[in-house]
matplotlib code that plots the C-alpha trace (Angstrom):
import matplotlib.pyplot as plt

x = [148.9, 146.1, 144.1, 143.9, 141.4, 142.6, 140.6, 142.1, 141.0, 141.8, 139.9, 137.8, 139.5, 138.7, 140.7, 142.1, 145.7, 147.4, 150.3, 152.5, 152.0, 155.5, 155.0, 154.4, 151.0, 150.7, 150.8, 150.4, 147.1, 147.4, 144.7, 145.6, 149.2, 148.6, 149.9, 146.4, 145.8, 144.3, 144.3, 140.8, 140.1, 138.2, 136.3, 138.8, 138.4, 136.5, 137.8, 137.4, 137.4, 138.2, 137.8, 135.2, 133.9, 134.7, 132.4, 132.7, 132.5, 135.4, 138.1, 136.2, 137.8, 136.4, 135.4, 133.4, 131.6, 130.7, 129.4, 127.3, 125.7, 124.9, 123.1, 121.1, 117.5, 116.9, 114.6, 111.4, 110.6, 106.9, 104.7, 101.3, 98.7, 99.1, 102.5, 101.4, 101.0, 97.5, 96.8, 95.4, 94.1, 97.5, 99.6, 97.3, 98.8, 96.6, 97.8, 95.2, 96.2, 94.0, 90.8, 91.6, 94.9, 93.3, 90.9, 93.5, 95.8, 92.7, 91.7, 95.2, 95.2, 91.9, 93.0, 96.2]
y = [60.5, 60.1, 56.9, 56.0, 53.6, 50.9, 48.6, 45.7, 45.7, 41.9, 40.4, 43.4, 43.4, 46.7, 48.0, 51.1, 51.8, 54.4, 56.0, 59.1, 61.8, 61.0, 57.2, 55.9, 54.4, 50.6, 48.4, 44.8, 43.5, 41.8, 39.4, 38.1, 39.3, 40.8, 44.2, 45.6, 47.8, 51.2, 54.1, 55.7, 59.3, 59.5, 62.2, 62.4, 61.8, 64.1, 65.7, 63.3, 64.8, 62.4, 63.0, 64.3, 67.0, 70.1, 73.0, 76.4, 78.1, 76.1, 78.5, 81.9, 84.8, 86.1, 89.4, 87.5, 85.4, 88.5, 90.3, 87.2, 87.2, 90.9, 90.2, 87.4, 88.3, 88.5, 85.8, 87.1, 86.0, 86.7, 83.7, 83.5, 81.0, 77.7, 78.6, 81.8, 81.7, 82.1, 85.4, 85.3, 88.1, 88.1, 88.7, 91.5, 95.0, 98.1, 101.6, 103.3, 103.9, 102.2, 104.2, 104.8, 106.5, 108.6, 110.1, 110.9, 112.7, 114.7, 115.6, 117.0, 119.1, 120.8, 121.6, 123.4]
z = [162.8, 160.3, 159.6, 156.0, 154.3, 152.0, 149.6, 147.6, 144.0, 143.7, 146.6, 148.0, 151.4, 153.2, 156.1, 158.0, 158.6, 161.0, 159.1, 159.2, 156.6, 155.3, 154.8, 151.4, 150.6, 151.1, 148.0, 149.2, 150.5, 153.9, 153.0, 149.6, 149.4, 145.8, 144.9, 144.0, 147.2, 146.7, 149.3, 149.4, 149.9, 153.2, 154.9, 157.8, 161.4, 163.6, 166.7, 169.6, 173.2, 176.0, 179.7, 182.1, 179.6, 177.8, 178.0, 176.3, 179.7, 181.2, 180.2, 180.3, 182.1, 185.4, 183.7, 181.1, 183.8, 185.8, 182.8, 181.9, 185.4, 185.1, 181.8, 183.1, 184.1, 187.7, 189.1, 190.7, 194.2, 194.0, 194.3, 192.6, 192.3, 194.3, 195.4, 197.2, 201.0, 202.3, 203.9, 207.4, 209.8, 211.5, 208.4, 206.9, 207.3, 207.6, 206.5, 209.0, 212.5, 215.0, 215.8, 219.6, 218.7, 216.0, 218.5, 221.0, 218.4, 217.1, 220.6, 221.4, 218.3, 219.2, 222.8, 221.7]

ax = plt.figure().add_subplot(projection="3d")
ax.plot(x, y, z, "-o")
ax.set_aspect("equal")
plt.show()
C-alpha cells in the first residue's frame, strides 16, 4: 500500500497517510476538521531492504561463481623488498656439481 502526502489549504497541516490504491482521497483535515485537504503528488517511496543484507552475489548460480573465480587474476606468491626472506649460505643453490665429483667423473671418462 502506498503512502500519500496531504496538505490542508486552510491551516497548512502537512501529513502522510497509508492508503490503498482503491481508496478515495481524504477530504477532511484531521487538525482543523475543514474540507480543504489536498493530496500532493510525491516522488514515491524507495525500495527498502530489511534484514542482514542483500548482495548481488547472494543468488548467483554455481556456474557463474566458478567462471568468476577463473576470470580473477591469480595472486603472485613472490615476495620482494622488505617482505622477501634473507638469503643465507645454507639456502643458496648452485648449478655446478662439487669440484671433487667433477674431477672423478672426468677421470673415469679418460680411463675408458
